[in-house]
N, C-alpha and C positions, 0 to 999 in steps of 0.2 A: 492403086485400088482402094486401099484403106482411106486415103485422103479424100477420095470422091464420096464414099459412103458417109464418112464423118462430116464432110462439107455440106451434105444435104441436111444433116441434123442441125448444123449451124445456121444454114439459110432459113429453114422453117422457124427455128427459134427466134432468129433476128426479126423476121417478118411479123411474128406474133406480137412483139412488143414495140417495134419501131413505129407502128401506125398510131400508137397511143400519143406520141409526141406530135404527130402531124394532124391530130384530130381537130384542133381549133382552126388551123389554116384551111383545112378541107371545108369546114362549115362556113368560113368567111368567103371562100371562093365560090361556093354554091349559093351564096346569098344574092338575091336580086331585088334590092329595094325592100318593099313590104313583104316579099315572098321568101323570106329567109327560112331555111329548113329548121324544123323544130329539133330540140335536143333529143326527143324520143326517136325521131327519124334518123338523126345522125348516129345514135347509139347502135343502130342496126349494122353499121359498117363494122363494128367490133363483134356484135352479137351473132350475126350470120356466120362469120368465120368460126367462132367458138362452138356454136351449136352443130354445124355440119361436120366440122373436124372431129369433134368428140364422138358424134353419132356413128361415123363411118369407119373409125379406126379398126374395130374388131371385124366387121364384115370384110373390109378391104384386106386385112391380114389373112383371113381365111381364104379369100379368093386368090391372093397371090401365092399362098401355100399350094393351092390346087393347080392354078393355071400358069404359074411361072413368076418367080420373084424378080428376075431381071427385067422382063417386059413390064411388070407392074411398076417397078422402080422408075424405069426410063419414061414410061407412059405418064406416070404421076408427075414426074419432074417436068416433062414437056407441058402438061396441062397447067401446072403451077406457074411456069415461066410465061406462057401465052396469056394466062389470066392476069398476071402481074403487068404485062404490057397493056392489056385492055383496061385495067384499073386506072392507069395514068391518063387514058383518053376519055374516061367517063365524064359526062357533062351534067350529071344529076345524081342525087343521093341514091335513088333506087337502082339506077344502072350500076353504080359502084357497088352496091350491096349484092347485086346478082353476080358481078365478077368476083367479089370476095368469096361468095359461096363456091364458085368454080375453083378458086385458089384452094379452098379448104378440101375439096374433093381430091385435087392433085396431091396436097400434103398428106391426106389420109392414106392414099395409095403408096406413097414413097416412104413414109415414116417407118411402118413395120417391116416393109420389104428391105429397106436399107440396113436395118439392124440384123435381120435374119441372114441376108447375103453376107454381111461382115462376119457373123459367127460361123456360117457354113463354110466360108473360104479359109478360116483360120484353124490351125491344129488345136486340139482340146486345151493344151497348156497355155495357149495365147488368147483364148476366148474371153476370159475374165478381163484381161487387159484391154482388149478391143471394146468390150461393152462399157468399160469405164471411160475410155476415150470418147466413145459415141455420146455418152451421157454428159461428159464434160463440155463437149462442143455445144450442146443444146443449152446447158446451164449458163455458160459464158455468154452465148448469144443473147439469151433472155435478159441478162443483167446489163449487157453493153447496148441493148436495143435503144434505150433512151438517149445515150450519148451519140450514137450513130444517127438516130432520128433527128436530134437537135442540130447536127451539122448539115444533114440533107435538106431539112426544112428551110435552111438559109437560102438554098437554091429555089426550091418549090416543093410543095407537098407531093407532086407526082414522082419525085425521085425516091420517095419512101417505098414506092412499088418498082420503079424502073431499075433500082439497084440490083434487083433479082435477075435482070436480063443477062448481063455478062456472066454472072456466076452460074445461072442455070444452063446457059448454052455451053459453057466450058465443061460443066459436070456431065452433061448429056454426051458430049463428044468423047470425053475420056471414058465414061462408063460403058459406052457402046464398044470401045476397043479393049478395055482392060478388065472389066468386072465379069467374072465367070457366072453363069446361070446355074446356081446350085439347086438341084431338084432331088427331093426325097420321096415324093408321092405322085409321080407323073401319071400313073394309071389309076389313081384313087377315084372312087365314085364322086359325082358332083355333090357338093355340100348342100345343105338345106337353105336355098336362097330365100324362101318365104320367111324362115326363121331369122335370117340375116336382116331382112327388111323390117320385121317386127322389132328386132333388137335395136336397129338404127332409130326407129320411132321412139322406143323406150328411153334410150340415152338422150336423144335430141330433146324430148319433152322434159326430161330431168334438168338438162343444162339450160334450156329455155327458161324454166321456172326459177332456177338459181340466178341466172343473169338478169332477168327482168323483175325479180322479186322486190328490189328497192324502188323501182319506178312504179310498178303495179301495186305494191304493198304485199307483205307476206301473207296476209289473210284475205286478199282480194280473190274474187271469183276466178279471174284469169290465172293467178299463181296457183291456187288450190286445184284448178282444173288441169293445169300442166302437170302438177305432181300426181294427181289422181290418174290422168291418162298414162303417165309414165309407169305407175304401179301396175295398172291393168295390162299394159303392154309387156312388162316384165313377167307377169303371171302367164300371159299367153305364150311368151317365148319359152318359159320353162315347160309348159305343156307340149309345145311343138318339139322341143329338144328331146323330151322323154320318148316321143313317138317316132322320131325320125332316126333312121339307121346311121346317118352321118350328119349330126347337128353342127351348127356353125361354131359352137364352142364345145369341145369334147369335155364332158364332166370329169374325165380322168385328170385334166389339168388341175382342177381344184382339190383332187385327192392328194396332190403333192402339197402337204400342209404349209411348207415354207413358201410356196408360191402364193397361197391365199394370204398369209401374213405379210409378205412383202408388198402386195398390192394395197393392203390396209395402211402400211407404213408409208407407201408412196403417196397415197391420197392425203394423209395427214401432213407429211413433211412438205409437200408442195403447197398445201393450203397455207401453212405458216410462211413459206417462202414468198408466195404470191402476195399475201397480205403485207409482209414486211417491206417488200419492194415498192408497192403502191403507197404505203404509209410514209416511207422515207421521201418519196418523190413529192407527195402532197404537202408534207411538212416544209420542205425546202422551198417549194414554189409559193404556197399560200401563206405560210407563217413568216418566211424570211424574204419572200419576193425574188427568189432566184429565177433567172430565165431558164428556158428549156435547155439551152446549151450548157449553162452553168450546172444545172441539176444533173444532166446527163453525165458530165465529167465527174461530178461529186459521187454519183452512184457507182461509177466505174471502178472506184477504189476497192470495193468488196471483191469483184471478180478477179482482181489481180492476185489475190491470195488463194483462189480456188485451185488452179493447176499445181502450184508447188505443194499445197496441202495434200492433195490427192496422191501426187507422186511420192512424197516423203512417207505418207501413211502406208502406201503399198510396199515401199522399199523396207521400212523398218518394222512394220507390223503385218507383214505378209502372212505370218502364221496365225493371226487372229481371225476368227470367223467374221465375215462381212457384217453380220447382224450387230456385232458389238461396235464396229466402226460406225454403222448407221446410227445406233443408239447414242454414241458419243457425239456424233454430228448434231443430233436433235438437242442434246444437252447444251452444246456450244451455241446453237441458235437461240435457245432459251436464255442463256447467260447474256448474250449480246443484246437481246430484246430488253432484259431487265436493266442493263447498262444504259440503253437509250431511254428507257422509262425514267430512270433516276436522274438523267442528265438533261431533261427537257428544259429548254430555255428559249424564250421568244426572241431574244437578241441573237442575231446571226453569229454563231461561233462553231463553225463546222469542225475545226481541228480538235476542239476540246469536248464537244458534246456528241456529234454524230459519228465522226470517224472511228474512235476506239470501238464502240459497239458494233459498227458496221463491218469492221475488219474481223471481229470475232464471229459474226454471222457468216462472213465469207469463209472462214475456217470450217464452220459447221456444214456449209454447203459443199465444200470440197471433200468432206468426209462422207456426207450423206448421199448426194446425187449419184456419183459414179458407182458406189457400192449397191445402191438400190437396184440399178439396172443390171449389174453383174449378178447379184443374188437372184433377181427375178427371172433371168434367162438361164441360169444354171440348172441342169437337170431336166430341162424340157426336151421332149422327144423331137428329133430333127424335123419331122414332117409337120410339127405344130409350132415351129419357132416364130413364124410371122404372126400367127394367131396370138401366141403368148406375148409377143412384143406389142401387138395392138392392144391387148388388155392392159399391159403396164402403161403404155402411152395414154390410154383412156383414163386410167386412174390418176395419172399425173395431170391431165387436162381438167378433169372434174375437180380435182383437189384445188387447182389454181382458181377455178371459177368459184368454188365454194368458199375459199378463204377470202377472196375479194368481196364476194356478196356479204359475208358476215361482217367484214371490216367496214363496208359502207354503211351497214345498218348500225354499227356501233358509233360511227362518227356522226351520223345524221347529216347536218348541213355542211360539214367540213371540219377543219382542224382548229377552229376558233375556240372550242371548249377544251381546255387542257385536261380536264377530268376524263372526257371521252377519249382523248389521245392516249392517256395513261391506261385506260381500260383496254384500248386496242392493242397496245404493246403487251399487256398482261395476257390477252387472248392468244397472241402469237406465241408467247413463251409457253403457255399451258398446252397449246396444240403441239408444239415441238416436243414437249416432254411426253405427251401421249403417243407421238410417233415413235419415240424411243422405246416405250413399253411394247408397242406393236412389233418393232424390229426384234426385240428380245424374244418374242413369241416364236420366231423362226427357229431359234436355237433350242427352245423347249418343246418344239413339235415332235410328236412320236415318230413321224415319218419324214423328218427333215432330210433333204438331199444335200450331200456334201457339196460345197461350193468351192471351187479352186480359188486360191488367193495367190496371185503371182505378181511379179515385178511389173510395174506400169511403165515400162519403157516403150518407145515407139514400135508399132507393130506393122 
């Protein structure tokens, strides 16, 4: 049961990053002489997924809390798998974009449901360990995505999507037989569906503005319009939530101060991680001329230290509050970023320039990611666990998008300007340190909820 729910986290994380490597091949395949797809059109293959996924995480979590987490999980997994099949048969950019949006809907349904099912099926003393394993799966998948993508693209870009078919079918079959449907509010009134729609518009417009800001320009009418529309939608959502007896997000969630702080730390930490991953890839491909496959395997070195770091930290520092481990992880990412900044060299020298700092960043990720999820889900009321998981996942997704958007703005045309690259690593280091400050805010909150720190052995 645990393997199924954690496996779904791995699959969605893998898909999110694997497509980046297949991007160029997709563009070449859809080219038809003088009618090659524009870069702006191709970018929507990535943008559509990011916008829809982030926008629907919270409403999907609330709906699965109310109508059934197992059905939401299996239904989302099924939609994700079918959409992956359809993506491989797409014969045009906009058809592929539409199927990517369907993929994102499926991912948004199963992501919060999988975590809440996992936590609901485990005894309290094992929930922190389960949350850490769930987060580890997503983190490892995100970092291994370029390596897996580089191998699959050697066959064809379609396999970047079709790889989900055998995994998805296996997970659905096993989930139907082994995963219990944990229900805590079966008779609860229907949530505010209009509020959920308005929230989806607010988050979608925010992510759209962030994703497209570098193409449209940060001060362009379209970017400012997206941000303004997002702000107005958030205001409308707040008004609807105050008037509705059963809002899509219960304000009581954010009265748990540690929950608010952990979401801030999640956004910042993931912003730094997303930017560092892309910057390392761009540097090795554009400055050193590495192939997609070479880059993928070079990036994979960092994830290798993530599981042992997390396991050892939980075993030897189980008495330490997770906020302090998260803060330490942010400091490690900052140190690794500074090491990479100081070691910049246009001559390919992976072992002496990239690898040491990248391994230190991997240690930071191993300390940060698992404890962010464990701390964010601890203390949540059982009937709100999917909603809370959706909020944490949304903070993670928005953080990734924000970090990448700022990175692209700093780099400008690429990694040819070393001063810009140095400023980018400095931005990553500074963001990581700010995430550490936010994490420590959990400990200093007046209403901090105790978070269990237990051994991270298999659950």
